[in-house]
SEFI-117600 format. One line per field, with one value per residue (C-alpha): residue number from 1; residue in one letter; x, y, z. Coordinates in steps of 0.05 Angstrom, whole numbers, plus 32768, in hexadecimal, padded with zeros to 4 digits. Layout:
pos <- c(NUM  ...)
code <- c(A  ...)
px <- c(X  ...)
py <- c(Y  ...)
pz <- c(Z  ...)
//
This chain:
pos <- c(1  2  3  4  5  6  7  8  9  10  11  12  13  14  15  16  17  18  19  20  21  22  23  24  25  26  27  28  29  30  31  32  33  34  35  36  37  38  39  40  41  42  43  44  45  46  47  48  49  50  51  52  53  54  55  56  57  58  59  60  61  62  63  64  65  66  67  68  69  70  71  72  73  74  75  76  77  78  79  80  81  82  83  84  85  86  87  88  89  90  91  92  93  94  95  96  97  98  99  100  101  102  103  104  105  106  107  108  109  110  111  112  113  114  115  116  117  118  119  120  121  122  123  124  125  126  127  128  129  130  131  132  133  134  135  136  137  138  139  140  141  142  143  144  145  146  147  148  149  150  151  152  153  154  155  156  157  158  159  160  161  162  163  164  165  166  167  168  169  170  171  172  173  174  175  176  177  178  179  180  181  182  183  184  185  186  187  188  189  190  191  192  193  194  195  196  197  198  199  200  201  202  203  204  205  206  207  208  209  210  211  212  213  214  215  216  217  218  219  220  221  222  223  224  225  226  227  228  229  230  231  232  233  234  235  236  237  238  239  240  241  242  243  244  245  246  247  248  249  250  251  252  253  254  255  256  257  258  259  260  261  262  263  264  265  266  267  268  269  270  271  272  273  274  275  276  277  278  279  280  281  282  283  284  285  286  287  288  289  290  291  292  293  294  295  296  297  298  299  300  301  302  303  304  305  306  307  308  309  310  311  312  313  314  315  316  317  318  319  320  321  322  323  324  325  326  327  328  329  330  331  332)
code <- c(X  X  X  X  X  X  X  X  X  X  X  X  X  X  X  X  X  X  X  X  X  X  X  X  X  X  X  X  X  X  X  X  X  X  X  X  X  X  X  X  X  X  X  X  X  X  X  X  X  X  X  X  X  X  X  X  X  X  X  X  X  X  X  X  X  X  X  X  X  X  X  X  X  X  X  X  X  X  X  X  X  X  X  X  X  X  X  X  X  X  X  X  X  X  X  X  X  X  X  X  X  X  X  X  X  X  X  X  X  X  X  X  X  X  X  X  X  X  X  X  X  X  X  X  X  X  X  X  X  X  X  X  X  X  X  X  X  X  X  X  X  X  X  X  X  X  X  X  X  X  X  X  X  X  X  X  X  X  X  X  X  X  X  X  X  X  X  X  X  X  X  X  X  X  X  X  X  X  X  X  X  X  X  X  X  X  X  X  X  X  X  X  X  X  X  X  X  X  X  X  X  X  X  X  X  X  X  X  X  X  X  X  X  X  X  X  X  X  X  X  X  X  X  X  X  X  X  X  X  X  X  X  X  X  X  X  X  X  X  X  X  X  X  X  X  X  X  X  X  X  X  X  X  X  X  X  X  X  X  X  X  X  X  X  X  X  X  X  X  X  X  X  X  X  X  X  X  X  X  X  X  X  X  X  X  X  X  X  X  X  X  X  X  X  X  X  X  X  X  X  X  X  X  X  X  X  X  X  X  X  X  X  X  X  X  X  X  X  X  X  X  X  X  X  X  X  X  X  X  X  X  X)
px <- c(7DFD  7DEB  7E16  7DE7  7E12  7E13  7DD0  7DDA  7DD9  7D90  7D6B  7D8E  7D69  7D31  7D31  7D2D  7CE5  7CFF  7D00  7CDB  7C94  7C77  7CBE  7CA6  7C55  7C5E  7C8F  7C63  7C22  7C10  7C1C  7BE5  7BEC  7C31  7C40  7C37  7C8A  7C9D  7C75  7C8F  7CD3  7CD2  7CAB  7CE8  7D1D  7D22  7D24  7D65  7DA2  7DE6  7E2B  7E35  7E6F  7E56  7E4E  7E0F  7E1E  7E02  7DBA  7DCC  7DC3  7D89  7D45  7D2A  7D71  7D6C  7D22  7D3B  7D75  7D4C  7D18  7D4F  7D6B  7D2C  7D2E  7D72  7D6A  7D2B  7D4C  7D92  7D5D  7D2C  7D63  7D8B  7D5E  7D25  7D16  7D42  7D06  7CEC  7D21  7D1C  7CCA  7CD6  7D0F  7CE2  7CA4  7CD8  7CF1  7CA1  7C96  7CCC  7CB0  7C6C  7C8B  7CAF  7C6B  7C4F  7C7E  7C83  7C3B  7C30  7C1B  7BD8  7BCC  7BC3  7BB5  7B79  7B45  7B69  7BAF  7BB5  7BAB  7BD7  7C12  7C02  7BEC  7C1D  7C53  7C35  7C77  7C7C  7CC8  7CBD  7C80  7CB1  7CE2  7CA8  7CBF  7D05  7D04  7CD5  7CF5  7D4B  7D31  7D57  7D59  7D38  7D7E  7D9F  7D64  7D64  7DAB  7DA6  7D70  7D9F  7DD6  7DA5  7D91  7DE4  7DE9  7DB1  7DE2  7E2A  7E4E  7E8E  7EB9  7EF8  7F12  7F15  7EF9  7EBE  7EB5  7EB7  7E82  7E56  7E68  7E50  7E05  7E12  7E34  7E38  7DEC  7DF2  7E28  7DFC  7DC7  7DD7  7DF4  7DA8  7D94  7DBB  7DAD  7DFB  7DFC  7E2F  7E5A  7E9B  7E81  7E55  7E9F  7EC0  7E87  7E8B  7ECC  7EBC  7E85  7EAB  7EDE  7EA8  7E8A  7ECC  7ED8  7E98  7EA5  7EEE  7ED2  7EA1  7ECE  7EB3  7E61  7E69  7E81  7E4C  7E1D  7E41  7E5E  7EAC  7EB9  7F01  7F13  7F22  7F64  7F7B  7F6D  7F9F  7FD0  7FDB  7FD2  7F91  7F57  7F10  7F20  7F4D  7F11  7EF2  7F20  7F16  7F57  7F7B  7FBC  7FF3  7FD9  7F8F  7FBB  7FE0  7FA1  7F7C  7FB6  7FB1  7F6B  7F64  7FA4  7F76  7F36  7F58  7F82  7F3B  7F1D  7F57  7F4F  7EFE  7F05  7F12  7EC9  7EC1  7EE3  7EA9  7E72  7E57  7E2F  7E01  7E24  7E69  7E52  7E36  7E67  7EA8  7E80  7E75  7EC0  7ED2  7EB5  7ED9  7F10  7F0F  7EF1  7F31  7F58  7F36  7F41  7F92  7F90  7F75  7FB2  7F87  7F63  7F1D  7F0F  7F0F  7EE5  7EC9  7EF7  7ECA  7EDF  7EDF  7EB3  7EF5  7F0F  7EDA  7ED2  7F18  7F14  7ED5  7EF5  7F28  7F04  7ED8  7F12  7F3B  7F0D  7F2E)
py <- c(8273  82BD  82E0  82D3  82CF  831D  831B  82D5  8302  8315  82D7  82F0  8331  830D  82E8  8323  8335  837C  8396  83BF  83A5  83B5  8389  834F  8359  8353  831D  82EC  82F6  82BE  82DA  82D9  82B7  8295  825D  8223  8217  8265  8275  8240  824C  8297  828A  8258  828E  82B8  827A  8257  8268  825C  8260  8297  82C7  8301  831C  831E  8357  837A  836A  83AA  83D5  8403  83E7  840F  83EA  83A8  83A9  83B6  8383  834E  8358  8359  8314  82F9  830B  82F3  82AE  82A4  82AD  8281  8242  824A  823F  820D  81E9  81E9  81AA  81B5  81B3  81EB  8217  823E  824D  8264  8297  82AB  82B4  82D7  830A  8315  8323  8353  8379  8377  8397  83D6  83DE  83EA  8411  8438  8450  8459  8428  843C  8433  83E6  83BC  83C5  8394  8355  836F  832B  82FB  832C  832F  836C  837D  837D  833E  8300  82E3  82F2  8304  8338  8356  8363  838B  83BF  83EA  83E9  83F2  8437  8449  8441  8450  840A  8409  83C3  83AD  8394  835E  834C  8344  830B  82EB  82E2  82C9  8286  828B  828B  8254  8220  8221  822E  820A  8219  8251  8256  8297  82C2  82F8  82C9  82C7  830A  8311  82D8  830A  8340  8322  82F6  8324  8369  837B  8367  839F  83C8  83BE  83CE  8410  8426  840B  8431  8472  846F  845A  8485  8475  8471  844B  8413  840A  83FB  83D0  83A7  8390  8385  8351  832E  8324  8309  82DB  82C6  82AD  828E  8262  8254  8236  8209  81EF  81A9  81B8  81DB  81A4  8176  81A1  819B  81E3  81F0  8241  823B  825C  8225  8245  824B  81FD  81F5  8222  81F4  81B1  81AA  817B  8176  8131  8159  8182  8143  8123  8127  8152  817F  816F  8198  81B8  81C9  81E9  8217  8222  8236  8261  8288  829A  82AC  82D6  82FA  82FD  8322  8355  8362  8364  8391  83C7  83C4  83DA  841B  8425  841B  845D  8486  846F  8483  846B  8425  8425  8421  83E8  83BF  83CA  83C2  837A  8363  8371  834E  8311  830D  8317  82DE  82B4  82B9  82AC  8271  8253  8261  8249  820A  8201  8219  81CA  81DD  819E  8173  81AB  81EB  821F  824A  8289  8289  82C4  82E6  82E6  8306  833B  8354  835A  8388  83B2  83BC  83CD  8402  841C  8428  8434  83FD)
pz <- c(8354  8363  839E  83CF  8408  840A  8427  844F  8498  847D  8494  84E9  84D5  84C7  8510  8532  850A  8511  84C9  849E  84A1  845E  8449  8474  8469  8422  841E  8448  841E  83F2  83A7  837A  8338  834C  8332  8371  8370  8361  83A2  83CC  83B5  83C3  840A  841F  840C  8443  8469  844E  846B  8434  8451  8476  846B  8489  84D3  84F0  850E  84D4  84F2  851E  84D2  84DD  84DF  849A  8476  8497  847D  8430  8431  844E  8415  83D9  8403  83F4  83AE  83A0  83C8  839B  835F  8375  838E  834C  831D  8353  837B  8343  831E  82E6  82AC  82E0  82E1  82A1  82B2  82FB  82E0  82A8  82DC  830C  82D8  82C3  830E  830D  82D4  82EF  8331  8309  82DF  8321  8343  8300  8305  8350  8391  8382  833D  8340  82FB  82CA  82B9  8292  82AE  82DC  8294  826B  8298  82BD  8301  8344  834A  835A  837E  83CB  83C2  838D  83B2  83F1  83C4  83B9  83F5  83E9  83A0  83A5  83ED  83C6  8384  836F  8323  830A  82DE  831C  8323  82D9  82DD  831B  82F5  82B4  82DC  82F3  82AC  8293  82CC  82AE  8267  827E  82AB  829B  8289  8255  8271  82BA  827C  8275  82C4  82CC  82A8  82C9  8301  82EA  82EE  8324  835D  8340  8346  838E  83A4  8377  8399  83DA  83CD  83B9  83F9  8416  83ED  83E0  839A  8372  832D  834E  838C  8359  8333  837D  8389  8355  8363  83A5  8391  835A  838F  83B8  8387  8378  83C2  83C1  838A  839E  83DE  83BC  838A  839E  83A5  8364  8342  835C  833E  8304  8302  82FC  8305  8301  82BB  8295  827E  82BE  82CE  8291  82A3  82F0  82C8  82EE  82D1  82D9  82FF  8334  8346  8357  8389  83D5  83E0  83B2  838F  8390  834B  835F  83A4  837C  834A  837D  83A5  835E  835B  83AD  839E  8360  8385  83C5  839B  8375  83BB  83CF  8390  83A7  83F3  83EC  83EA  8433  843A  8415  8435  8483  84B7  84A1  8460  8475  84A6  8473  843E  846B  847E  843E  8431  8478  8460  8422  8440  8471  8446  8414  845D  846B  841A  842D  8472  8452  8431  83F7  83FC  83EA  83D4  841E  843A  8425  8451  8480  84A5  84EC  8511  852A  84E8  84CF  850A  850C  84B6  84C0  84F3  84CA  848A  84B4  84D9  8499  846A  843F)
//
């Protein structure tokens, strides 16, 4: 479960049909040589709308950024769907196929757009990318000089989801977030031409906090999928069992555990939020939106009395808007 909520607003951006033309046209082409399942998942990815923590006002970002973010969202959504929605016996092969396509993309980029593939490249794993979601990344990768590693990390996170369903310690969960969430923020910084070591470090804190907030909202949903992201050491500390998490309402022990986790995520988000003050223009607007979405999601968890089992706590638009104004104005 990678942090595609960071790009949830991109589905709204795509509806106005005013994004970077190359990104959408490449993404709409039928991928040559992709497996039918991979092609179908990639084609549907941009139309899927996960639960949204971030303001759709971000549709007002300049056109050049919206196109790149929409393409990255399509990729991240494809990774998630291959790892979560495809038939279990197909997931590993689909992720392998996607990763091979990312390598094709970067080989193509390194050769130059007119290089093409040589005779026999298609059969040997060369040639251009075959999956539409990867092909759509090409303009962003070239224009924004996005490195390959964040894309590989997102795939690695979904590989981990296939074999790891419990996290003994918070440190183990942080390691997972380094793959599933932090790469998203680093990609965003590259899209805005704002990637620096300091900003990346702050972004990592924000993205890990956002991933934690998403996990805390989705405790019941994740359990139904066979996964528990709450650290086992924390569950033991508060005397909570897996049976407690399967209940229709949270017990006092579960509420105490979720209050602890909510505060932990909030503190982490607050330590990364100063990244907003280092940015200007569209980048500041976008990142302020992400910080605002995280704060509003955590506030919704608190407002539920930390009962994340009865219903998924979701923030209201007014709270998100207020948090966005605050983050943008204060730079924190």
